C-alpha positions in Angstrom: 121.0 62.9 102.3 119.6 65.1 99.5 116.2 63.9 100.1 116.3 64.1 104.2 117.9 67.4 103.6 114.7 68.5 101.0 112.6 67.3 104.0 113.5 69.4 106.1 113.4 72.4 104.2 115.6 73.1 102.5 115.0 72.5 99.0 117.3 75.3 97.9 119.8 73.7 99.0 119.4 70.4 97.8 118.8 71.4 94.3 122.3 73.0 94.5 123.9 70.1 95.4 122.4 68.1 92.5 123.3 70.4 90.2 126.3 71.1 91.2 127.4 67.4 91.3 125.6 66.6 87.8 128.0 69.7 86.5 131.3 68.5 87.9 130.6 65.6 86.5 130.2 66.8 82.6 133.0 69.0 83.1 135.4 66.7 83.9 133.8 64.0 82.3 135.7 65.7 79.3 138.6 67.4 81.2 139.6 63.3 82.5 138.9 61.9 78.7 140.5 64.3 76.4 143.4 66.8 78.2 144.2 63.6 80.6 143.5 60.9 78.5 142.7 58.7 80.5 139.7 57.1 78.5 136.7 55.7 79.6 137.9 55.3 83.0 137.8 59.1 83.5 134.3 58.9 82.5 134.4 56.7 85.7 136.1 58.6 87.9 134.0 61.3 87.5 130.6 59.9 87.7 131.6 58.0 91.2 133.1 61.2 92.1 130.0 63.9 91.3 127.6 62.6 94.2 130.6 63.6 97.1 130.0 66.4 95.8 126.6 66.9 96.1 126.8 65.0 99.8 129.5 67.9 100.8 127.3 70.0 99.8 124.4 69.4 101.9 126.7 69.0 104.7 126.3 73.3 105.1 123.2 71.6 106.3 124.3 71.5 109.1 126.5 74.1 109.6 123.6 76.9 109.8 122.3 75.2 112.7 118.5 75.4 111.2 118.4 71.6 110.5 115.6 70.0 112.9 117.7 66.7 112.9 121.6 65.9 113.8 123.6 62.6 114.2 122.9 61.1 116.9 124.3 57.6 118.8 122.0 54.9 118.0 120.5 51.6 118.1 119.7 49.8 115.2 116.1 48.5 115.4 115.4 46.2 112.8 111.2 47.0 112.1 112.5 50.4 111.5 114.7 49.3 108.9 111.8 46.7 107.7 109.4 49.3 107.3 111.8 51.5 105.4 112.5 49.2 102.2 109.0 48.1 102.6 108.1 52.0 101.4 111.3 52.0 99.4 111.0 49.0 97.5 108.5 50.8 94.7 111.8 53.3 94.3 113.9 51.0 93.9 111.8 49.0 91.5 110.9 51.2 89.4 115.1 52.4 89.2 116.3 49.1 88.4 113.4 48.4 86.0 114.5 50.8 83.3 117.5 49.0 82.3 116.0 45.3 82.3 113.1 47.1 79.8 115.9 49.3 77.6 117.5 45.4 77.1 114.3 44.0 76.3 113.7 46.1 73.9 116.9 46.4 72.4 116.9 42.7 71.1 112.8 42.6 69.9 114.1 45.6 67.8 116.7 44.2 67.1 115.2 40.9 65.2 112.8 43.2 63.6 114.7 46.1 62.2 118.5 45.2 63.0 121.3 48.0 63.6 119.5 51.0 61.8 116.6 50.1 64.1 118.0 50.2 67.1 119.8 53.4 66.6 116.6 54.7 66.3 115.6 53.3 69.7 118.5 54.7 71.2 117.3 58.3 69.9 113.5 57.6 71.6 115.0 56.9 74.5 117.3 59.2 75.7 114.4 61.7 75.5 112.2 59.6 77.4 114.5 59.8 79.9 115.0 63.5 79.7 111.2 63.9 79.7 110.7 61.5 82.4 113.1 63.2 85.0 110.6 65.9 85.0 107.8 63.6 86.6 110.5 62.4 88.7 111.2 65.8 89.9 107.3 65.8 90.4 106.8 63.3 92.3 109.8 63.6 94.8 108.7 67.3 95.0 105.7 66.0 96.5 106.2 63.2 98.3 107.5 65.4 101.7 104.1 67.7 101.2 101.6 64.9 100.7 104.2 62.8 104.1 103.7 65.4 106.1 99.7 66.0 105.4 98.8 62.3 106.5 100.9 62.9 109.2 98.5 65.5 109.9 95.3 64.1 109.2 95.1 66.7 106.1 93.0 64.6 103.6 91.7 67.6 101.8 95.0 68.3 101.4 96.7 65.4 99.9 94.1 65.5 97.2 94.5 69.2 96.5 98.6 68.6 96.0 97.8 65.6 94.3 95.5 68.0 91.8 98.3 70.0 91.1 100.9 67.4 90.4 98.7 65.9 87.9 97.7 68.7 86.6 101.6 69.7 86.1 102.0 66.4 84.7 99.8 66.9 81.7 100.7 70.3 81.1 104.3 68.6 80.5 103.3 65.9 78.3 101.6 68.3 76.5 104.2 70.9 75.9 106.6 67.5 75.0 104.1 66.4 72.4 103.4 69.5 70.6 107.2 69.7 70.7 107.8 66.4 68.8 104.9 66.5 66.6 105.4 69.9 65.3 110.0 69.4 65.3 110.3 66.0 64.5 113.0 66.0 62.1 114.7 69.1 64.0 114.8 66.8 67.2 115.9 63.7 65.7 119.1 65.6 63.7 120.6 66.5 67.5 121.4 62.9 67.5 121.5 61.8 64.1 124.4 63.2 62.4 125.5 60.9 59.1 121.7 62.3 58.3 119.9 58.7 57.8 117.1 58.7 56.4 116.1 55.9 57.5 116.9 56.1 60.6 115.0 59.6 60.7 112.1 58.1 59.7 111.9 55.2 61.8 112.8 56.9 65.0 109.8 59.6 63.7 107.6 57.0 64.0 108.7 55.8 67.1 107.9 59.7 69.1 104.8 59.9 67.2 103.2 56.4 69.1 106.2 56.0 72.4 105.6 59.2 73.4 101.4 58.9 73.7 102.2 57.2 76.4 103.6 60.2 78.3 100.4 61.4 79.2 99.6 58.7 81.3 104.0 58.2 82.6 103.5 61.4 85.3 100.1 60.1 86.3 101.2 56.9 87.1 104.5 57.7 88.7 102.9 60.0 90.4 100.0 57.3 92.6 103.0 56.2 93.4 104.4 58.1 95.2 101.1 59.0 96.6 100.2 55.8 97.9 103.8 55.1 99.2 103.6 59.2 100.9 100.2 57.5 102.6 102.5 54.2 103.7 99.5 52.8 100.9 103.0 50.4 100.3 100.6 47.4 98.4 99.3 50.0 95.9 102.6 51.3 95.9 104.4 48.3 95.0 101.9 46.8 92.6 101.9 50.2 90.4 105.6 49.9 90.1 106.3 46.1 89.3 103.5 46.6 86.7 105.6 49.4 85.1 108.3 48.0 86.1 107.9 44.4 83.3 105.0 42.4 84.4 103.1 44.1 81.3 105.4 45.7 79.3 107.1 42.9 78.7 104.7 40.4 77.5 102.9 43.4 75.9 105.8 44.3 73.6 106.6 40.7 72.9 102.7 40.1 71.4 102.3 44.0 69.3 105.8 43.3 68.0 104.3 40.5 66.3 101.5 41.3 65.2 102.7 45.1 64.1 106.3 44.5 63.7 108.4 48.0 64.7 104.7 49.8 65.6 104.1 47.3 67.8 107.1 48.2 69.7 106.5 52.1 69.6 102.6 51.4 71.1 103.3 49.0 73.6 105.0 51.4 75.8 101.6 53.8 75.7 99.4 50.7 75.8 101.3 49.4 79.5 100.9 52.8 80.9 96.6 53.1 80.2 96.3 49.7 81.4 98.3 50.8 84.1 96.4 54.5 84.5 93.5 52.5 84.9 94.3 49.9 87.5 95.6 52.7 89.4 92.8 54.4 89.2 91.0 51.8 90.6 93.1 51.7 93.9 92.5 54.9 94.0 89.1 54.5 94.5 89.2 51.5 97.1 91.5 52.6 99.3 89.7 57.0 99.3 86.5 54.5 100.0 88.3 52.5 103.1 90.1 56.0 104.5 86.1 57.0 104.4 84.9 54.9 105.9 
């Protein structure tokens, strides 16, 4: 629903819906867990109801009578479902793969450095999830614009929007890496309340190595959105599946054997760099086909 509302020229309401849903989750996590003494059940309840809040806010889009789509009774067309699913698979793979990769990394790191190393990876991983949300926002933000331009055969505008998105992702990457490079101990201390020196050192090295990959991550996520928006499902799926475990899992298993924890941290940027190269080749290939 958020996607429909955003694409129907109401991105402000879509943003409010998402923010209020998240805010509801945060506030009621505390209320249900502590004052109401519901524990994990309360936390789950707050999380379960937060999308309902977002959904109710999105419904205001229909009340204003400015919407370009409405609910109507219609038949089920299976060819449409197939089309939606094939275009949506890359995004599905991207979302699903995150948990699988974290699970594999935890096992590898536990065997190398024990619980403290796993806790250090938790710091790196949590920060990575926050930063990734910036790229997700950029990729989702350009999707309706690219789709509209594609429908109107505005190829030059498609390339302009994509370039803007790539520049924005690189700016975000640069700012994030400068902050990590200059203030690693301050950032780690937010998660390391016991001031464990070993954890700080492991996490510091992890941040410096791991986050070099984010200069490629933003571009790769934009590439997935770009190909999906112009109905090039195969390259979009290929990039998603390569990022989603097909490359990083074997790479981390190999690099960790030769370079221990450093190999684990380097597996991520190495994977993203390889994917970026493949995305570049795919773009050139399909751009040439369109030109011909």
